[in-house]
Structure formats: C-alpha cells, structure tokens
C-alpha positions as CSV (number, residue, x, y, z in Angstrom):
1,M,20.5,29.4,-2.1
2,G,20.6,29.0,-6.0
3,G,20.8,32.7,-6.3
4,I,23.7,33.1,-4.2
5,L,25.5,29.9,-5.8
6,F,24.8,31.7,-9.2
7,S,25.9,34.9,-7.9
8,F,29.4,33.3,-6.8
9,W,29.8,31.7,-10.0
10,L,29.3,35.1,-12.1
11,N,31.1,37.0,-9.6
12,S,34.2,34.7,-9.6
13,R,34.4,34.2,-13.5
14,W,33.1,37.3,-15.0
15,V,33.5,40.2,-12.7
16,F,36.3,39.7,-10.6
17,R,37.6,36.8,-13.0
18,T,39.4,34.9,-10.2
19,G,39.3,31.2,-9.8
20,M,36.6,29.5,-7.7
21,K,38.1,28.0,-4.4
22,W,36.4,26.3,-1.5
23,S,37.4,29.2,1.0
24,T,35.8,31.7,-1.0
25,F,33.1,29.5,-1.7
26,F,32.1,29.3,2.0
27,A,33.0,33.1,2.8
28,F,30.9,34.2,-0.1
29,P,27.2,33.9,1.6
30,L,28.8,36.0,4.3
31,V,28.4,38.8,2.1
32,Y,24.7,38.3,1.6
33,L,24.1,37.9,5.2
34,F,25.8,41.2,6.2
35,Q,23.8,42.7,3.0
36,Y,20.6,41.5,4.4
37,V,21.5,42.6,8.2
38,F,23.0,46.0,6.9
39,G,19.7,46.7,4.8
40,A,17.2,45.6,7.7
41,A,18.9,47.8,10.0
42,M,19.2,50.9,7.7
43,L,15.5,50.6,7.0
44,H,14.6,50.6,10.3
45,I,16.7,53.5,11.0
46,L,15.6,55.4,8.3
47,V,11.7,54.8,8.7
48,E,11.4,54.2,12.7
49,M,13.7,56.4,14.0
50,L,14.4,59.1,11.3
51,G,10.5,59.0,10.1
52,M,11.8,58.8,6.5
53,S,9.1,57.8,3.7
54,E,8.6,53.9,3.6
55,W,8.5,54.5,-0.2
56,W,11.7,56.3,-0.4
57,S,13.7,54.6,2.1
58,P,14.3,51.2,0.2
59,L,15.6,53.0,-2.6
60,L,18.2,54.8,-0.5
61,V,19.1,51.5,1.0
62,V,19.7,50.1,-2.0
63,A,21.9,52.9,-3.4
64,L,24.0,52.3,-0.1
65,S,24.1,48.6,0.0
66,V,24.9,48.0,-3.7
67,P,28.8,49.7,-3.4
68,V,29.4,48.0,0.0
69,T,28.3,44.5,-1.4
70,F,30.6,45.2,-4.3
71,L,33.4,45.9,-2.2
72,M,32.7,43.0,0.3
73,S,32.4,40.5,-2.5
74,R,35.9,41.8,-4.2
75,F,37.6,41.4,-0.6
76,V,36.3,38.0,-0.5
77,L,37.2,36.7,-3.8
78,K,40.2,38.8,-4.6
79,G,41.5,39.4,-0.9
80,K,41.8,42.9,-1.7
C-alpha cells in the first residue's frame, strides 16, 4: 500500500503536475488493480495458451503494461 501512495504522490506532483485530490486519491489504486489483472491474464495467455517461454513472457507483459499503466494514470490524474 505504501508503494501505491508513494506512486500517487510522485505521479501527481512530478510526472503529471496536478493537484492531489481525494477523488483521484481513491481512483488511483484502481490503475494498479487493473495492471495486476492485466499482467496475470497476459501471462496466462502467453504461457499456457500460446506456449511462449516462461522466461520471455514476463518481459513482454511488462513492455505492454507500462504504456497502458501510464495512460491510465494520466487519465485518472488529469482526466484526459
């Protein structure tokens, strides 16, 4: 939980330069919930269904989830 709070502060203050509001504070953890579910689902699809290497799959999932997480964070914090 501390990591999400720290991430909220860093993203609000330095990345997107927005004010910290209660509405965004409570919505921000949903980004990480989505990221977790997205990552787990993608790993399952890549390894179990498509037979991709267990070593390379996490790297691909991270490469896909970082831009998605950035865009979702921007949407939550800036409303765009």
